[in-house]
ROROTOR-845118 format. One line per field, with one value per residue: residue number from 1; residue in one letter; z, y, x of N, C-alpha, C in turn. Coordinates in steps of 0.001 Angstrom, whole numbers, plus 500000, padded with zeros to 6 digits. Layout:
% ROROTOR-845118
guvo NUM / ...
vovo A / ...
n_w Z / ...
n_v Y / ...
n_u X / ...
ca_w Z / ...
ca_v Y / ...
ca_u X / ...
c_w Z / ...
c_v Y / ...
c_u X / ...
This chain:
% ROROTOR-845118
guvo 1 / 2 / 3 / 4 / 5 / 6 / 7 / 8 / 9 / 10 / 11 / 12 / 13 / 14 / 15 / 16 / 17 / 18 / 19 / 20 / 21 / 22 / 23 / 24 / 25 / 26 / 27 / 28 / 29 / 30 / 31 / 32 / 33 / 34 / 35 / 36 / 37 / 38 / 39 / 40 / 41 / 42 / 43 / 44 / 45 / 46 / 47 / 48 / 49 / 50 / 51 / 52 / 53 / 54 / 55 / 56 / 57 / 58 / 59 / 60 / 61 / 62 / 63 / 64 / 65 / 66 / 67 / 68 / 69 / 70 / 71 / 72 / 73 / 74 / 75 / 76 / 77 / 78 / 79 / 80 / 81 / 82 / 83 / 84 / 85 / 86 / 87 / 88 / 89 / 90 / 91 / 92 / 93 / 94 / 95 / 96 / 97 / 98 / 99 / 100 / 101 / 102 / 103 / 104 / 105 / 106 / 107 / 108 / 109 / 110 / 111 / 112 / 113 / 114 / 115 / 116 / 117 / 118 / 119 / 120 / 121 / 122 / 123 / 124 / 125 / 126 / 127 / 128 / 129 / 130 / 131 / 132 / 133 / 134 / 135 / 136 / 137 / 138 / 139 / 140 / 141 / 142 / 143 / 144 / 145
vovo W / C / L / T / D / K / F / D / P / S / S / E / L / H / K / K / L / A / L / D / I / E / H / G / D / G / I / A / K / L / F / S / T / D / V / A / L / Q / A / A / K / D / A / G / F / E / I / E / V / V / S / D / I / A / H / E / T / T / M / G / N / E / V / P / W / Y / T / Y / L / D / V / G / R / L / S / F / K / G / L / Q / G / F / A / R / S / H / I / G / R / K / F / T / F / G / A / V / K / T / L / E / T / L / R / I / A / P / K / G / T / A / K / V / Q / T / V / L / T / T / A / A / D / S / L / V / D / G / G / R / L / E / I / F / T / P / M / Y / L / I / V / G / R / K / P / L / N
n_w 507204 / 504911 / 502980 / 501586 / 501847 / 499253 / 498069 / 495523 / 495378 / 492909 / 491144 / 488339 / 488013 / 490864 / 492501 / 490964 / 491997 / 494746 / 495496 / 494462 / 495666 / 498191 / 497400 / 497161 / 499583 / 501184 / 502731 / 504094 / 503553 / 502324 / 504428 / 504834 / 505970 / 507552 / 508508 / 510304 / 512153 / 513241 / 514172 / 516174 / 517801 / 518445 / 519959 / 522377 / 523027 / 523744 / 521410 / 520638 / 518981 / 515807 / 512529 / 509343 / 508739 / 506308 / 504134 / 505283 / 504922 / 506565 / 508166 / 507387 / 506117 / 503461 / 501232 / 499860 / 500454 / 499547 / 497276 / 497509 / 496164 / 494323 / 490676 / 488992 / 490280 / 491051 / 491077 / 489990 / 491987 / 494275 / 494923 / 495916 / 494320 / 491878 / 492110 / 492274 / 489726 / 486586 / 484814 / 487036 / 488267 / 486264 / 485878 / 488247 / 487710 / 485603 / 487045 / 489459 / 487921 / 486222 / 488622 / 489980 / 487409 / 487678 / 489280 / 492322 / 493542 / 494804 / 492867 / 491556 / 492809 / 490903 / 490103 / 492388 / 492972 / 490905 / 491881 / 493965 / 492933 / 491542 / 493980 / 494905 / 492559 / 492888 / 495173 / 494913 / 493058 / 494496 / 496286 / 494806 / 493743 / 496637 / 497368 / 499313 / 502583 / 504214 / 506401 / 509346 / 511451 / 515068 / 517736 / 520718 / 524077 / 526403 / 528634 / 531858 / 533650
n_v 504314 / 506743 / 509040 / 509724 / 511823 / 512336 / 512096 / 513716 / 516810 / 518273 / 516543 / 514644 / 512038 / 510291 / 512072 / 510236 / 507756 / 507920 / 508540 / 506020 / 504205 / 505444 / 505483 / 502372 / 501265 / 501982 / 504810 / 508069 / 509866 / 510137 / 511270 / 513236 / 511735 / 514166 / 515113 / 513443 / 513360 / 515670 / 515453 / 513570 / 515027 / 517359 / 516264 / 516020 / 514163 / 512705 / 512260 / 509264 / 507826 / 507761 / 506222 / 504829 / 502299 / 500427 / 501004 / 500734 / 499093 / 496147 / 493610 / 490668 / 492014 / 492292 / 491693 / 493681 / 495336 / 495194 / 493404 / 490379 / 491406 / 492276 / 491698 / 490998 / 489683 / 487505 / 484042 / 480684 / 479323 / 477693 / 478123 / 481047 / 482148 / 481965 / 483066 / 485921 / 486353 / 487797 / 486442 / 484942 / 486811 / 487557 / 485381 / 485285 / 487728 / 486897 / 485197 / 486087 / 488184 / 485964 / 485118 / 487481 / 487935 / 485745 / 485918 / 485388 / 486227 / 489695 / 492358 / 494620 / 493062 / 492998 / 495319 / 495670 / 494202 / 494902 / 497465 / 496586 / 495645 / 497376 / 499210 / 497384 / 497620 / 500063 / 500432 / 499257 / 500693 / 502941 / 502321 / 500912 / 503509 / 505193 / 506674 / 506613 / 504706 / 502167 / 501391 / 503562 / 504393 / 505839 / 506403 / 507342 / 508616 / 509499 / 512787 / 512589 / 514434
n_u 500316 / 502538 / 503007 / 506092 / 509170 / 509980 / 507672 / 506288 / 504541 / 503569 / 503963 / 502287 / 502144 / 502541 / 500524 / 498409 / 499004 / 498848 / 496136 / 495159 / 496048 / 494770 / 492260 / 491803 / 492358 / 491106 / 491324 / 491059 / 492669 / 496308 / 498816 / 501925 / 504925 / 506187 / 504094 / 502541 / 504856 / 504821 / 502051 / 501379 / 503810 / 502538 / 500561 / 501499 / 503412 / 506753 / 508994 / 510711 / 511849 / 512192 / 511474 / 511779 / 510678 / 510425 / 511565 / 514589 / 517187 / 518033 / 519869 / 517997 / 515430 / 516058 / 514416 / 512053 / 509635 / 506777 / 507278 / 505867 / 503390 / 503715 / 503328 / 505111 / 507136 / 506908 / 506730 / 505160 / 504412 / 502774 / 498686 / 499475 / 501105 / 500089 / 497657 / 498806 / 499669 / 499654 / 498199 / 497370 / 496074 / 493611 / 492349 / 491260 / 489464 / 487579 / 486171 / 484701 / 483339 / 481762 / 480509 / 479198 / 477209 / 475756 / 474179 / 475344 / 477808 / 477328 / 476173 / 478756 / 480924 / 482874 / 483957 / 484942 / 486910 / 488570 / 489165 / 490513 / 492897 / 493709 / 494873 / 496636 / 498892 / 499589 / 500736 / 503074 / 504427 / 504474 / 506147 / 508294 / 509554 / 509786 / 507891 / 505849 / 505271 / 504182 / 505474 / 506111 / 507486 / 506386 / 507954 / 507068 / 506556 / 504802 / 504787 / 505161 / 504809
ca_w 505794 / 504684 / 502112 / 502104 / 501492 / 497608 / 497266 / 494391 / 494710 / 491369 / 489746 / 488041 / 488619 / 492345 / 493157 / 491166 / 492497 / 496054 / 495248 / 493776 / 496997 / 499118 / 497044 / 497032 / 500633 / 502497 / 503344 / 503185 / 502576 / 502897 / 504947 / 504910 / 507124 / 508447 / 509508 / 511272 / 513144 / 514013 / 514967 / 517312 / 518680 / 518471 / 520965 / 523752 / 523023 / 523536 / 520548 / 521395 / 517359 / 513924 / 511615 / 507648 / 508515 / 505277 / 503489 / 505793 / 504961 / 507656 / 508336 / 507386 / 505782 / 501972 / 500306 / 499338 / 501451 / 498205 / 496812 / 497332 / 495698 / 492917 / 489877 / 487591 / 490547 / 491750 / 490010 / 489844 / 492795 / 494953 / 495014 / 495864 / 493282 / 490999 / 492369 / 491899 / 488492 / 485651 / 484408 / 487937 / 488103 / 485183 / 486052 / 489562 / 487680 / 484849 / 487553 / 489481 / 486858 / 486316 / 489484 / 489848 / 486471 / 487753 / 490935 / 493153 / 493910 / 494178 / 491657 / 491956 / 492946 / 489544 / 490161 / 494201 / 492805 / 489645 / 492438 / 494740 / 492450 / 491119 / 495024 / 495278 / 491725 / 492748 / 496557 / 494521 / 492126 / 495303 / 497270 / 494314 / 494104 / 497919 / 497575 / 499809 / 503222 / 505565 / 508266 / 509546 / 512922 / 515717 / 519251 / 521567 / 525201 / 527168 / 529802 / 533261 / 534632
ca_v 504465 / 507293 / 509849 / 510177 / 513234 / 511870 / 512198 / 515268 / 516637 / 518461 / 514833 / 513557 / 510180 / 510882 / 511938 / 509153 / 506760 / 508317 / 508226 / 504587 / 503755 / 506214 / 504659 / 500942 / 501019 / 503047 / 506112 / 509656 / 510991 / 510201 / 512397 / 512939 / 511580 / 514624 / 515747 / 512417 / 513751 / 516837 / 515472 / 512975 / 516355 / 518342 / 515105 / 516177 / 512726 / 512993 / 511467 / 508365 / 506668 / 507922 / 505167 / 504133 / 500772 / 499602 / 501236 / 500737 / 497998 / 495504 / 492332 / 490338 / 492891 / 492697 / 491730 / 494897 / 495343 / 495167 / 491852 / 489876 / 491928 / 492639 / 490621 / 490634 / 489135 / 486315 / 482478 / 479682 / 478218 / 477411 / 478966 / 481915 / 482527 / 481380 / 484120 / 487537 / 486102 / 488533 / 485509 / 484484 / 487988 / 488009 / 484683 / 485445 / 488472 / 486347 / 484195 / 486529 / 488757 / 485295 / 485010 / 488456 / 487379 / 484566 / 486865 / 484597 / 487593 / 491093 / 493163 / 495738 / 492746 / 492857 / 496523 / 496095 / 493595 / 495538 / 498176 / 496443 / 494986 / 498781 / 499776 / 496789 / 498160 / 501675 / 500224 / 498700 / 501503 / 503484 / 501333 / 501163 / 504701 / 505342 / 507856 / 505913 / 503965 / 501188 / 501568 / 504507 / 503926 / 506626 / 505784 / 508450 / 508284 / 510940 / 512871 / 511980 / 515630
ca_u 500613 / 502591 / 503630 / 507934 / 509836 / 510467 / 506558 / 506109 / 502975 / 503237 / 503876 / 500727 / 502174 / 502980 / 499472 / 498267 / 499458 / 498843 / 494723 / 494838 / 496031 / 493644 / 490902 / 491600 / 492710 / 489823 / 492536 / 490925 / 493773 / 497290 / 499871 / 503094 / 505456 / 506151 / 502889 / 502575 / 505532 / 504202 / 500320 / 502716 / 504387 / 501769 / 499407 / 502220 / 504336 / 507985 / 509623 / 512170 / 512431 / 511455 / 512382 / 510864 / 511316 / 509681 / 513254 / 515727 / 517699 / 518723 / 519425 / 516905 / 515090 / 516911 / 513160 / 511507 / 508039 / 506138 / 507371 / 504776 / 501710 / 504420 / 502613 / 505895 / 508445 / 506951 / 506297 / 503796 / 504784 / 501546 / 498007 / 498892 / 501427 / 499280 / 497004 / 499416 / 500254 / 499049 / 497137 / 495811 / 494265 / 492638 / 491588 / 489836 / 488260 / 486929 / 485281 / 484337 / 482366 / 480648 / 479788 / 478454 / 476110 / 475124 / 473588 / 475782 / 478204 / 476636 / 476651 / 479962 / 481801 / 483960 / 484362 / 485467 / 488183 / 489695 / 489771 / 492260 / 493991 / 494783 / 495554 / 497927 / 499929 / 499914 / 501157 / 503903 / 504691 / 504914 / 507183 / 509495 / 509776 / 509978 / 507253 / 504949 / 505787 / 503345 / 505552 / 506849 / 507323 / 506824 / 507659 / 507058 / 506371 / 503906 / 504934 / 504519 / 503687
c_w 505878 / 503594 / 502772 / 501983 / 500017 / 497320 / 496890 / 494602 / 493664 / 490469 / 489845 / 488597 / 490104 / 492607 / 492616 / 491634 / 494055 / 496291 / 494993 / 495061 / 498367 / 499187 / 497535 / 498354 / 501706 / 503359 / 502767 / 502772 / 503159 / 503421 / 504671 / 506057 / 508300 / 509320 / 510346 / 512519 / 513751 / 514823 / 516285 / 518646 / 519371 / 519822 / 522128 / 523589 / 522827 / 522599 / 520335 / 519857 / 516796 / 513453 / 510657 / 507902 / 507176 / 503799 / 503826 / 505248 / 506092 / 507672 / 508038 / 506653 / 504079 / 500698 / 500505 / 500762 / 500779 / 497006 / 496389 / 497017 / 494273 / 491799 / 489095 / 488318 / 491177 / 490409 / 490713 / 490957 / 493808 / 494018 / 494905 / 495433 / 492191 / 490831 / 491713 / 490640 / 487723 / 484941 / 485381 / 488444 / 487429 / 485347 / 486997 / 488775 / 486757 / 485878 / 488770 / 489041 / 486540 / 487562 / 489891 / 488612 / 486839 / 488863 / 492184 / 494031 / 493606 / 493238 / 492381 / 492476 / 492230 / 489995 / 491177 / 493507 / 491668 / 491246 / 493915 / 494217 / 491963 / 492111 / 494374 / 493961 / 492147 / 493768 / 495589 / 494071 / 492867 / 496473 / 495927 / 494027 / 495188 / 497919 / 498908 / 500844 / 504325 / 506324 / 508497 / 511000 / 513948 / 517179 / 520294 / 523168 / 525946 / 528664 / 530937 / 533917 / 533727
c_v 506538 / 508186 / 510065 / 511338 / 513084 / 511966 / 514038 / 515813 / 517631 / 517631 / 514180 / 512286 / 509775 / 510883 / 511225 / 507788 / 506449 / 507841 / 507336 / 504185 / 504117 / 505223 / 502882 / 500791 / 501837 / 503924 / 506887 / 510256 / 510184 / 511262 / 512456 / 512524 / 512788 / 515666 / 514678 / 512221 / 514373 / 516439 / 514470 / 514340 / 516889 / 517158 / 515288 / 514905 / 513147 / 512021 / 510616 / 508068 / 507102 / 507276 / 505024 / 503163 / 499928 / 499826 / 501321 / 499242 / 496816 / 493827 / 491647 / 490477 / 492941 / 492568 / 493431 / 494637 / 494772 / 494032 / 491009 / 490572 / 492577 / 491611 / 489951 / 489817 / 488124 / 484971 / 481972 / 479233 / 478238 / 478107 / 480191 / 482730 / 483164 / 483132 / 485719 / 487486 / 487655 / 487187 / 485094 / 485531 / 488014 / 486412 / 484849 / 486882 / 488099 / 485770 / 484777 / 487592 / 487462 / 484533 / 486074 / 488232 / 486267 / 485050 / 485783 / 485867 / 488431 / 491589 / 494117 / 494953 / 492775 / 493750 / 496521 / 494995 / 494020 / 497454 / 498086 / 496304 / 496525 / 499710 / 498350 / 497134 / 499293 / 501530 / 499918 / 499254 / 502386 / 503342 / 501286 / 502862 / 505301 / 506588 / 507343 / 504241 / 503416 / 501236 / 502183 / 504277 / 505373 / 506167 / 506617 / 508272 / 509695 / 511486 / 512819 / 513301 / 516552
c_u 501012 / 503084 / 505116 / 508161 / 510282 / 509097 / 506488 / 504934 / 502905 / 503608 / 502829 / 500927 / 502059 / 501241 / 498559 / 498254 / 499173 / 497201 / 494416 / 495172 / 495450 / 492499 / 491128 / 491752 / 491711 / 490618 / 491859 / 491760 / 495266 / 498297 / 501197 / 503995 / 506060 / 505256 / 502357 / 503026 / 504801 / 503102 / 501292 / 502869 / 503447 / 500475 / 500160 / 503668 / 505898 / 508842 / 511103 / 512505 / 511603 / 512137 / 511412 / 511566 / 511274 / 511100 / 514185 / 516014 / 519072 / 518600 / 518108 / 515566 / 515550 / 515800 / 512751 / 510082 / 506872 / 506167 / 506326 / 503376 / 502666 / 503797 / 503882 / 506878 / 507900 / 506626 / 504841 / 503609 / 503527 / 500501 / 498276 / 500273 / 501100 / 498312 / 497261 / 499423 / 499166 / 497854 / 496408 / 495292 / 492871 / 491771 / 490749 / 489122 / 487308 / 485744 / 484356 / 483216 / 481258 / 479999 / 478806 / 476935 / 475598 / 474163 / 474285 / 476716 / 477381 / 477280 / 477706 / 481035 / 483008 / 484889 / 485392 / 487012 / 489016 / 489922 / 490860 / 493339 / 494875 / 495430 / 496799 / 499193 / 500272 / 501253 / 502934 / 505072 / 505301 / 505974 / 508580 / 510042 / 509695 / 509193 / 505853 / 505447 / 504448 / 503838 / 506848 / 506467 / 507970 / 507113 / 507977 / 506572 / 505340 / 504839 / 504710 / 504018 / 503321
């Protein structure tokens, strides 16, 4: 997972989205694609392929990678569609909060659900702005000598 060249470190929105992705997805620090590529080179790999496959439009990849996290673009088709909707998220939060109140779920479970929801929203926004990619591909080969 990397920040792309479109990430602007002076933008408060970009910084907030990156922080929410890091926090909600358990990532200590998101680095840029340039840093990731340089790390592969510094490790001695000969780079053969570099591609941000999340943002390439190729046959069979016309649907953005973040579509299924986006509550605004889903219908209520099935349980997954409902769970990802605004109403479904509110229902889930209410159910989790109730379980927490009844001490069936551990204290803090509702807060975790909120963090994960914020992370999902930040992934969608970061994907739309193309400042974040979950699919930065580096294919390298270690030299034989």
